[in-house]
BADOGU-148324 format. One record per residue: x negated, y negated, z negated of N, C-alpha, C in turn; residue in three letters. Coordinates in pm, whole numbers, plus 50000, padded with zeros to 5 digits. Example, Ala and Ser with C-alpha at 12.3 -4.5 7.8 and 13.67 -1.06 7.14 Angstrom:
<atoms>
486815056949220487705045049220486805033049220ALA 487155022549292486335010649286487104999749213SER 
</atoms>
This chain:
<atoms>
437985638888413439365642788444439345652088566UNK 440345660588574440445669988687441215662988798UNK 440565660688910441155652789019442035661989105UNK 443325659089105444305667789169445065660489279UNK 445815668289354446595663189466447935670389470UNK 449015662889483450305669489493450525674489635UNK 450895687189644451085693989771452415701189765UNK 453255699189868454615704289865454775717889933UNK 453675724989950453775738390006453445738790154UNK 453635750190216453205752090355453815742290454UNK 454965736290424455585726790516455105712390494UNK 454235710190397453715696790371452885692190490UNK 453105679890540452285675090652450795674390621UNK 450435673090494449035673690454448685688290423UNK 447675693490488447325707490475446305709590362UNK 446345721390304445365724590200443945722790251UNK 443705725790376442355724690432441875710290439UNK 442815700490426442425686390426441865681890291UNK 442225688990185441985683590051440515682790012UNK 439645691990054438235689990022437675676890078UNK 438195672290193437755659490247438295647790165UNK 439465649790106440065639490022439265637689893UNK 438705648589842437925648089719438575655189603UNK 439835659489619440515666489510440015680889499UNK 440015685989378439655699989355440825708189305UNK 441825701589250442985708489196444245705189275UNK 445205714389271446465712789341447595712289239UNK 448535703389263449765702389187450895706089282UNK 451605716889253452625721389346453705729189272UNK 454725733189347455835740789291456415749689400UNK 457265758789360457955767589454459335761589481UNK 459365752389575460585744789600461695753089663UNK 461345765089707462375773589769463345779489666UNK 462975778689537463855783789432464675772289374UNK 465965774189363466835763889307466665763089155UNK 466935751389095466885750488949467765761188885UNK 467205767788785467935778488717467595792288765UNK 466965793388884466575806388936465215810588881UNK 464975823588882463675828888840462665827088953UNK 461495822088918460375822189011459775836189010UNK 459785842789125459315856489128457805857189110UNK 457365867789046455925869789026455195870589159UNK 455835876689257455205877889389454995864389454UNK 456015855689448455905842489509454845834089440UNK 454765835089308453735827689234452345832489274UNK 452165845589280450855851089315450455847189458UNK 451415847289549451115843589687450715828889698UNK 451405820189626451065805989631449675803589570UNK 449395810289460448095808589396446985813489489UNK 447185824789554446165830089645445955820689764UNK 447015814789815446915805389925446045793489887UNK 446265788389767445495776889718444035780689700UNK 443795792289643442415796289616441645799589743UNK 442335804289847441655806589975441125793590035UNK 441735782489998441275769490045440165763789956UNK 439725771589857438655767089769439125757789659UNK 440415758289627441005749289528441615757389414UNK 442065750389311442705756989198444105751289178UNK 445035759889138446395755389105446365750588961UNK 446245737588942446075731988809447385729388736UNK 448395724488809449645720488744450835724788829UNK 451855730088764453145732288827453955719388814UNK 454375714088926455255702388923456255703389036UNK 457485706388993457925709188858458535723188854UNK 458605728588733459495739788707460785733388658UNK 461765731388748462885722388716463805727988609UNK 464295718788528465295721888427466655719688491UNK 467505729688489468785728888558469745719388486UNK 470745715088561471795706788501472555714388394UNK 472675727488408473365735388306472635734488173UNK 471305734088176470545732588053470665718387999UNK 470575708488089470635694488045471985691287980UNK 473055696888035474385693987980474875704587882UNK 474095715387866474505726987787475835732587839UNK 475835734587972477015739688040477125754888031UNK 478115760688099478405775088087477245784288125UNK 476385780088218475305788788263474005786788184UNK 474065779188075472845775588006472045787787959UNK 472685797487897471955808887842471205816487951UNK 471855818688065471215825788175470045817688230UNK 470225804588241469155796188296467965795188200UNK 468245794988070467145795087973466355808187983UNK 467065819187994466375832088007465525832388134UNK 466055827088243465305826588368464075817588356UNK 464235806388286463105797188266461975804388192UNK 462335811788090461315818988012460645829688098UNK 461425836388182460845846488271459835839988366UNK 460165828388419459255821188508457995816888434UNK 458135812388309456945808788230456025820788212UNK 456585832288183455755844188166455025847688296UNK 455715846488409455095849588538453975839888570UNK 454145827088538453095817288561451895820088471UNK 452175823388345451085826588253450305838688301UNK 450975848588356450295860488406449305857088517UNK 449575846288592448705842088701447695831388656UNK 447705827988527446735818488476447035804088509UNK 448285800888547448675786988572449225781588441UNK 448525772088381448755768888240449535756188212UNK 449575746888305450205733888278451465732588362UNK 452595730188296453895729888362454565716588332UNK 454745708688436455455695888428456935698188458UNK 457795690588394459245691088418459795677388385UNK 461065674888413461695662588368463095665588316UNK 463665655788249465015657488192465915646088239UNK 465705641288361466545630688417467875636488463UNK 468995630688425470285635888468470515633988618UNK 470865644488685471335644988824470265641088925UNK 469805628388920468845623689018467445623588960UNK 466475626289046465065625189008464675610589027UNK 463415607989067463065593789087463985587589191UNK 464265574789171465265567989252464695555189311UNK 464855553689443464445541589513465595537389606UNK 465555524789650466535520089746465945518689886UNK 464625519189897463965518590027462665526390016UNK 462415535390110461205543490104460055537490184UNK 460375528190274459315522290357459555507290371UNK 459385500190261459545485590263458275479290319UNK 458365470990421457165464890480456395456490378UNK 455065457590384454185450090297453405439790377UNK 452935428990314452245418390387451015423090465UNK 450365433990417449155438590485449465447390607UNK 450735450190632451105458090749451515472290718UNK 451255476890596451705490190555453105489590496UNK 453505500390432454825500990370454695506690229UNK 455725504290147455745509390010457175512689971UNK 457325521489874458655524489821459095512889731UNK 460405510389732460965498689665462245502689591UNK 462415497089472463695497989401464195483689382UNK 465325480689445465935467489433467235469089357UNK 467325462989239468485464989153469805460589219UNK 469885448789281471155445289346471575455189455UNK 470615460389531470945470089635471445482989572UNK 470785487389463471265499389395472675496989338UNK 472895485289282474215482289227475265482089338UNK 474895477489457475835477789570476215492189602UNK 475245501289598475565515389618476515520389511UNK 476195517589385476975522789273478385517089271UNK 478495503889290479785497189278480685499289399UNK 480095499089519480915498189639480855510289732UNK 479715517289736479615528889825480015541489750UNK 479375544089637479795555189552481145552089487UNK 481345539189455482585534589389482825542289260UNK 481815542889177481905550389051482885543588957UNK 483835551088902484765545288805484015539488685UNK 484365527288647483735520988533482385514788560UNK 481915515188685480575510088716480445495288683UNK 481515487588704481435473188680481065469988536UNK 481405478888443481075476588302479575477288276UNK 478825483188369477385485088348476535473988405UNK 477165464088469476395453488533476935439788493UNK 476045430788451476505417088425476945410388555UNK 477645399388542478185392388659477085388488757UNK 475925385088706474835381088795474445392388889UNK 474445404788837474095416288919475235419489016UNK 476465418588968477595421389057477635411689175UNK 477345398989148477325389089256476195392189355UNK 475025395789302473895399089389474185411789468UNK 474885421289407475245433589477476205430689592UNK 477155421889570478095418289677477355411889794UNK 476375403389763475585397289869474775407889945UNK 474215417489871473435428089935474325436490027UNK 475525439689980476445447790060476865440490187UNK 477045427290177477475419590293476445419890406UNK 475185422290369474145422890469473915436590529UNK 474725446490493474555460290542475605463790645UNK 475165469990754476115476190845476275490890804UNK 477075498290879477335512190840476065520590841UNK 475185517890935473925525390940473095522890815UNK 473025510290773472265506890653472875513190528UNK 474195513690522474855519990407474565534890402UNK 474565541190519474265555590524472825558190483UNK 471905549890529470495551690493470275549290345UNK 470935539190288470825536790144471335548790066UNK 472455554190106473015565890037472035577490042UNK 471485580190159470535591190172469305588890084UNK 468825576490080467625573390002467865575089853UNK 468995570189804469285571289660469485585789619UNK 470185593389699470505607089661469325616489674UNK 468435613889770467415623789806466475627289693UNK 465945617189621464965620289517463735626689576UNK 463265637389515462085644389565462325649589706UNK 461285650089788461465655089925462145668789927UNK 463265669389997463985681990013464875685889897UNK 464875678189788465575682489668467085682889685UNK 467655671889735469115670689741469575667389882UNK 468875672589982469155668590120470585671690162UNK 471185681990103472525685790145473645678990068UNK 473305670389972474335664189889475095653489966UNK 476385652489935477235641689983477695633589862UNK 478365622589887478825614089776479725621889680UNK 480555630689731481435638389643480645647789552UNK 479485652389599478625660789514478125652689395UNK 477715640289420477255631589311478405628889215UNK 479585625989268480745623289180481065635289091UNK 480995647289148481285659189069480255661088959UNK 479005658688990477955660188889478065649588781UNK 478485637688818478705627388718479775631588618UNK 480795638288665481865642588573481345652588471UNK 480305660088506479765669888411479075663088293UNK 478815650088305478175642588195479185634588113UNK 480465636188139481465629188059481265632587912UNK 481155622387831481005624387687479595626887640UNK 478635627787731477245630087690476555616687672UNK 476305613087547475635600587513474125602587516UNK 473385591787497471925592787490471505601787374UNK 472155600387260471805608787145472065623487177UNK 473175626287245473475640187279472475645687380UNK 472135637887481471185642687581469805644987518UNK 469415635987429468115637687361468125650587278UNK 469225653187211469305665587133469295677687223UNK 469925676787341469875687887435468445690587481UNK 467655679987499466245681687534465505688587420UNK 465755684187299465095690287183465515704887169UNK 466785707787192467245721787187466535730287292UNK 466415724887414465705731987520464265734887479UNK 463575724687428462185726587388462055736087269UNK 463015735787180462985745087067463065759587113UNK 463695761687229463785775087287462515779087360UNK 461965769887442460885773987534459485770787484UNK 459325760587398457985756787355457305767587270UNK 458005774387178457315785087105456795796087197UNK 457555799587300457075809487396455865804087471UNK 455935791587515454805785587584453555785787497UNK 453725782987369452575783187276451965797187270UNK 452815807287261452335821087256451595824887384UNK 452075819687497451495823187627450275814687662UNK 449985804687581448865795787610449175785487717UNK 450455781887729450895772187829451035758387768UNK 451005748187856451205734287814452375728587894UNK 453455725287826454595718887888454445703787877UNK 454795696487982454625681987976455775675188049UNK 456565667587974457755661188028457385648388103UNK 457905647088224457715634988303458715624388258UNK 458325611688256459265601388212460355598488315UNK 461365591388269462435586688355461885576688457UNK 462395577488579461875568888686463035563888771UNK 463425551188756462885541088665463335543388520UNK 462695536388427462925539388284464125531888226UNK 465265533488289466505527788236467685535288298UNK 468855533088241470065540288282470435537088426UNK 470825547488500471375546088634472695553688641UNK 473645548388717474945554988738475665557488605UNK 475385549188506476025550788377475535562588296UNK 474475569188342473955581088275472875577388173UNK 472825584488062471745581887967470415586888021UNK 469365580087984467995584788010467235583587879UNK 466505594187845465995595087708464485596587699UNK 463775595687812462315596187809461785584087886UNK 462055572387831461775559887900460775550887829UNK 460265555287714459355546687637458425555287552UNK 457405548887497456485555887407457235561087285UNK 458165553087233458945557587117459795569787150UNK 460365570287271461135582087312460265594587306UNK 459055593587361458155604987359457775608787217UNK 457465598887134457065601786997458165609386923UNK 459405605486946460535612086878460625626786919UNK 460545629587049460715643287097459505651987060UNK 458305646387068457115654187033457085657286884UNK 457585648186803457655650886659458745660986627UNK 459855660486700460965669586673460595683986702UNK 459785686186806459295699586839457775698686833UNK 457255699886713455855696286685454945708486705UNK 454675711386831453755722086865452895717186980UNK 451615720986986450755715987094451275718987233UNK 452055729587249452585732887382453585722587432UNK 454195715187341455165704987379454435691887398UNK 454245687787524453435676087551454085666387648UNK 453255657087694453725645987776452975645387908UNK 453685641088012453075636488135453075621188128UNK 451905615388124451795600788126451875596188271UNK 453005590388309453155584688443453155569488427UNK 452045563388460451895549088439452825540988529UNK 453185546488644454075539288734455495539188685UNK 455995550688636457365551288587457545542788462UNK 456765545688360456885538588234456505523888249UNK 455575520988341455075507388357456075497688416UNK 457205502588466458245493488513458815485288397UNK 458815490888277459315483788159458285473388115UNK 458675460588103457695450288067456975452787935UNK 457645459387841457055461487709456085473287705UNK 455995481187812455175493187805453695489787808UNK 452935496587723451485495087715450885509087727UNK 450245511887840449725525387863448645529087763UNK 447815519687723446765522987627447365526287491UNK 448445519687454449115523287329449655537487337UNK 450225541087451450725554787470449595564787445UNK 448425562287502447285571487485446825571787340UNK 446745560187277446265559687139447225566787044UNK 448525565587068449505571786980449685586687007UNK 449695590387136450125603887173449045611687247UNK 447825606487249446765612387329446585627387316UNK 446575632987195446375647487183447435655887254UNK 448575649887284449675657487347449835654187495UNK 448945645987552449005643087695448365654687770UNK 449165661787849448665673387922448465670588071UNK 448905658888118448875655988262449045640988277UNK 448395635288379448505620988403448815618188549UNK 449845610088571450155604488703449645590088700UNK 448635587288778448055573888777448515566688905UNK 449495558188889449975549788997450415536588938UNK 450715526989024451045513688976452305508589042UNK 453045500888967454235494189018454135479388986UNK 454795471489066454825456989045456265452489032UNK 456565446588917457925441788894458235429688981UNK 459505428889023460005417889105461115410689029UNK 461425398389067462545391489001463825399689011UNK 464565399788901465795407688894466885399488824UNK 468125400888867469215393688798469575399588663UNK 468935410688623469185416788493467845418188422UNK 467585410688315466295411388246465975425288192UNK 467005433388167466775446688110466415457188214UNK 466635454088343466375463888449465685456788565UNK 464445460388588463645453288687463815459388826UNK 463665451088926463345455789060461825457189067UNK 461345465889156459895468089162459535474989292UNK 458245474489325457745482189439456495489589397UNK 456135499889476454955507889448453725500189497UNK 452955494989405451805486589437450565495289462UNK 449525489689525448245496689528447825500389386UNK 447045510889373446785516789242446135507289142UNK 445405497489189444725488289098445365474489095UNK 446535472689157447065459289177448445456989117UNK 448955466089036450275464488979450235459188837UNK 451295461988763451435456588627450685464588522UNK 450265476688555449495484888460448015482088475UNK 447345480088363445885478288362445255492088376UNK 444905495788499444435509388524443045511788465UNK 442215501488461440885503088402441005506388253UNK 441835498888183442015501388040442655514988016UNK 443605518788101444275531688085443305543288103UNK 442515542988208441555553788233440495553988124UNK 440065542388078439095541887967439655548987844UNK 440925546487813441545552887696441675567987718UNK 442055572187839442185586487866440845593687858UNK 439795587487907438475593787901437945594187758UNK 438295584287678437935584887535438675596387467UNK 439935598587505440695609887451440055622987493UNK 439605623887618438915636087663437665638587580UNK 436895628187553435675629687474436005634287332UNK 437075628987276437485633087141437845647887140UNK 438615652287243438995666387251437755675187267UNK 436825670887348435615678787370434845680587239UNK 434795669987160434085670787032434765680486936UNK 436085682686955436825692086872436745706386925UNK 436165707987045436055721187104437315725887174UNK 438205716687211439435720587278439125725387420UNK 439745736487461439495741487596440265733787701UNK 441155724987657441905716587751441445701987741UNK 440145699987716439685686187698439775678087828UNK 439645684587943439745677488070441215676388110UNK 441695664188131443095661688162443285661588314UNK 444165670088368444445669188512445165656188544UNK 444735649888651445375637488696445605638388847UNK 446495630288895446645628789040446995614389074UNK 446555609889191447025596789237448465598389281UNK 449365592289209450775594089242451105585389363UNK 452355582889383452845576589506451865566389563UNK 451675566989693450805557489761451565549689867UNK 451005538589907451555531090019451165537790150UNK 452005536290250451655541290382450745531190451UNK 449555535690488448535526990545448005532990675UNK 447625524590769446905528690889447595540390958UNK 446895551790974447475562991047448675569290977UNK 448865566490846450055571190778451315566690849UNK 451275554890909452465549090970452905556991094UNK 451995564891148452315572691268452535587491237UNK 452375591191110452565605091068453955606791008UNK 454405618891002455695621890940455465624790791UNK 455055614190719454735615890578455995617790495UNK 455895625390387456975626090290457045612790216UNK 458235607690189458335594790120457535594489990UNK 456655584689981455835583189861454565591289860UNK 454395600189959453245609389955452445609090085UNK 452015597390130451185596590250449755601090221UNK 449055605190323447685609890307446725598490277UNK 446675588390365445655578090351445935569090232UNK 447185565590209447505557190095447115563489963UNK 447385576389948446985583289824445485585389819UNK 444855587489935443415589189935442715576289891UNK 443245564889937442715552189887442875551389735UNK 444055555289687444295554789543443325563689467UNK 443115576089515442195585089447440785579389448UNK 440365573489559439035567789566438865556489464UNK 439905548189450439825537189353439795542489210UNK 440605552589183440625558289049439315565289018UNK 438745572189115437455578789094436375568389065UNK 436465556889130435495546389102435565541688957UNK 436795540188906436925536288765436335546988675UNK 436665559688704436165570688619434645571188621UNK 434055569088738432595569188747431995557788666UNK 432595545988673432065534388602432215536088451UNK 433385541088409433615543088265432665553988213UNK 432485564688290431615575488246430165571488239UNK 429765561588319428365557088318428095546388215UNK 429185540688161429025529488068428445534187933UNK 
</atoms>
């Protein structure tokens, strides 16, 4: 597997010059200065690629070339945004950047209620607590109709969670829920979220899934012509939030979309941490069913916690080998898929992977780390994953 590291650009506290010491050879990054729907300029792409290569590394994966809300909802600006997306794909292909990750989550990207929850060993981890999120939805955002989305057990737990918050805690919870990816929604206020929610009025899960298929029907043929690999990231967490549909939350969801747009360019990002929050998810089954279409792997682990709603778990970001996903079995299946591809002569037989979210450990606690992306915690994760790959490869 191609060992990669997510890097958020020149402002990332982890520098490109650090990565050879970490052990990664590939970089996963994006041009975050461009808003969703805008064209990524050829000049900016070339400059970022040159910066990475000067550090002795390769730009292996774009994460993400974001899909705008206009495309997700098929709003008034959809045609212009689709044209811009295609222009950006052509510019990336011209620079030889072949793997493009994206997601189709409505409004919010990954969602947590705490970015630095204390852990017994003294470090911290990101946490999603369902009652705390429900307290935000029901009482802080005060979303119309929110009570219909939560059973009484969750509403009671949410009221208890709210009672334990002062104004500072409520403000911090709001910032944490809205922020998503570092820097993504820093300027949003509650009214911005409410306005975006209104844009999804009448959009059911079936409609959103069809909008995704329509998007892929437009861009995947071009990607195939350009020699690109598109790979959709799963919903994180893999269930509805804020009353919004989420349509890439299970192996069956992926199978449906990959079959609907059946071209090798239309692929999957296997994120074991996102999908693994669902008790029924089996990462090895995902690889066995959809392996030929896996273009990228996020190897991280989550640990489910007791929740007042059996359908929606609370969870925290566990050490890479200590959560609910069997990482040894998952990597074994992925490496078997790589061997199968190699035997077929595929030029993409090596799957790029990265150690996804890590816990903050040791000196991470004194650094200004981006939430979920500490240096030492991810380096520990990469070391553990490399150990599995070495053992499986020697077996």
